[in-house]
N, C-alpha and C positions, 0 to 999 in steps of 0.2 A: 835226484839232482833238482836244486832249487830253480825256479822259474827266473828267466831273465825279464825284467820289467821292461826292457827296451824292445824285447821281441813280441811281436803280436801272438796273442794266444790263438786267434782265429783270423784267417785271411779269406775273403771272398773275392773271387775275380771273374768278371763276365758272366755272371750267373744269370741263367734264363730258366723260368719254372712255370708251370701251369697245369691244367687238367686236361688230358686228351689233346684236342686240337685247339683248346682255348687258352691262350697265353694269359698270364697274370702280370709278370714283371720280365724285363730283360736287361741286359748290361748292367747288372747290379754289382758294384765292386765296393768293398770297404775292408777295413781291417779293425780288429778289436785289441786294444792293448791290454796286456797282462795286468790284472787288478783294477781294471776301469769298470764303470757301470754304463753300459752302452745301450741306448734307445733306439728302437725300430719305431718310427712315427709316421703318422699319415692319417688322412681321412677314412672313414669306414668305407670298406670295399676296396682298398688299395692294395691288399695282399700282404699285410703285416703278419698276420697268424700263419699264412701259407708259406712265406719266407721262413717262419720259425720252424715249420715242418720240415722244410728242405735242410735247415741247418741241423737238425736233430736226427736226421735219417728216415723220416717218415714219408718223404716224398723225393723222388730221384729227380734232379734237375735235368732239363733237357739240353742245357749247355752250361759251360763254366767250371769253376772249381771252388771247393770247400776244404781248406787246409786247417788242421789243428797242429800247432806246433810244428808247422811246415809239412805234415803228412796229410796227402790228399785223401779225404774221407772216400770218396767214390772210386778211387783207382785201386784201392786194396780190395782183397777178397772178403767173404762174409765174416770169416774169423777176425780179420783185421778191423773191420767196421764194428763188430761186437767189442773188440779189445778197446778201440777209440770211444765207442759209446758209454763204456764203463766209467769214463772220465766226466760224463754229463750229470747233471741233476736237472730234472724238468719239473716245473710247476705249471700245469695246465689250467686253463680258465675255471674258476670256481673251485679249484682244489682237485676235482675229477677223482674223488674217492670212491672206493669200492663200497657200494651202499650196504652190503651184507657183512662187512667186516667193522670191527671197532676201531677207534683211532689208532690204539696200539697196534693192531693187526695190519692196518694199512701201512704204517711205517716199518713194520717188520718184513713185510712181503718182499721188497727187493733184496734184503740180506738173506732170506730163506732160498730165493731163486738163484742168487749169483755168488754167494759165499758158502764156505764149508763150516761156519761157526755152528756150535751147538745152541740149543735152545735157550740155556741160562745166559750165554754171552749175547745172543741176539735181544733178549729181554732186557739185559742190562744197557745195551747200546740204544735200544728204543727210548728208554727212559732219559738218556742223555740227550738224544736228538730232539725229544719233545720239550726238555729243559731249555735247550738252545734257542728254541723258538718261544719261550715263555708260556708254554702251555702246561700249567700245573694242575688243572682241573680238566674233567671230562674225557681223561684218557682211555677209560673203558666205556665211553659212550659210542652209539651209532652216529654215523654222519648226520642223519636226519634230526637228531636232537642237539646238534651243535649250531651255534650262531655262524653267520657267513664268515666273519673274522677268524673264528676258531677253526673252521674247515680249511680256510687258506693256510693257517699256521700247521695244521696236521699235513697239508699237502707239501708244505715247504719242508717240514721234518722228513717227510718221505723222499723228497728230492735230495736231502742232504745225507740220506741213509747210507750211501756208499762213498762218503767223503769226496764229493765231486772237486775238480778243478774249475769247472765252468758251470754256472747256473743259467738255465734258460727259463725265463719267467713270462707267461702269457697273461697279460692284464692282470698282475698280482694285487691291485687295489681296487679293481672294478667291482662295483655294487657294494662297497663298504662305506660306512659312515665317515665322515672327515677324522674322527678320533682314531677309529680303527686303521683308517688308511694311513694316517700318520704313523701310527705304531709299526704297522707293516713296513713303511719306508725306513723307519729307524732301524728296524730289524735287518733289513737288506743291507743298510750301511754297516751295521756291526758285523755282519757276516763277511763282507768284504774287507773292513779293517782288521777285524780279529783273525781271520783265517786266510786271508789273501785270495778269497774266491773271486774269479772274474765273473761278471754278470752281464747277461744279454736279456733285455726286457722289451716286450711289446706293451705299449701303453699309449693311451689318449688323454691320461689324467694329467693336466697341467701342474698341479702342485707336486706330484711325484716326479714328473720330468724335470722340472726347475729345481726340486728340493735335492735330488740324489744323483742325476745322470750327468756325466762329465764329457760324453760324446754321443753321436748317434747319426742316423741317416733318416731322411725324410722321403717317403715313396709317394708317387703320384699315380692314381687311378687312370687318368687320361693319356698320359704319355708312357705309362707302364715302366718307369724307372726311376732312379734316385734324382731328386731335383735339388737337394741340399744336403749338406753334411756338416756336423760340428755339434758342440754342446747345445742342448735346448735354450739355455739362457743367451748364449751367443746368437742363435738363430733369431730368437725373439727380438733381440736388440739391433741386430745389424743386417739380417737377411732382407732383401728387397723383393724376393719373389712373392707375388700377391697371394698365392694359395698358402705358402708358409706363413707369411705375416698374419693372415687372417685366422689361421689355426692357432697360432701362438698368443694372439690377443683376444681370443673369443670370450674369455671370462670377464673382460672389462665392460663398464657400463657404455652404452651406445654414445653418449656425449664424448667420453673419454676416447673410444675408438676413432670417432671422428676427428678429435683434436689430434691424436697421434698420426692419423693419416695425413692431416694438413701439414704437420711438421715434417713427415717424410716426402711431401710433395705429391701426395695422392688425394685428390679432392672427390 
């Protein structure tokens, strides 16, 4: 059945999560439109990556609901969660590749674990996935022999290995030089536009946020909840919350920041 672009792919309602007795965020609510590139934003330590862990099933929330196509992830049994999770692709920070496996072996692993495909079919699909991310060299190399950008691409190819409906990306361009980061952003756009994949990404990189994200939420470490919602460009241009404003214009020169603050009535 084709996705309904008007129906949210992911719905989060009243979510609270943390570690033990230590809360990280509470009352987190948002929805992710099918086919959008949705940003989870905020300063360091606000819980962006922890929220991502809750969304992909690595951390059980203490309250609230996470629903994929209206199906509540945490209300179903283990088999149901495994079934829903097969629809995810996840790129962890830095690629998180198995260091003892080649690039090709890293991409093949999910297919070996979760499909009944034979070795020849898996090998053919691995080459397709690596081609999708533009990785035409280094396929038989170990992760330690690859550049940061190449490791990220291998990680993305692995995230695509089971043809996911929704991609979760944790800092996909962090640590990359500007050219490699731009290539990564362009690739994410191509995957969304070419395959209809919905993307949820944690990022603090302003060029990526402004360049490819069309919606998002901004988390705050002090109040431990969402303090702004909308496309990063819109938040940059219209949000009056001082924390959000400072985050969104931090790459401007000091004089330019001061001038912008005076225009907005902040001295």
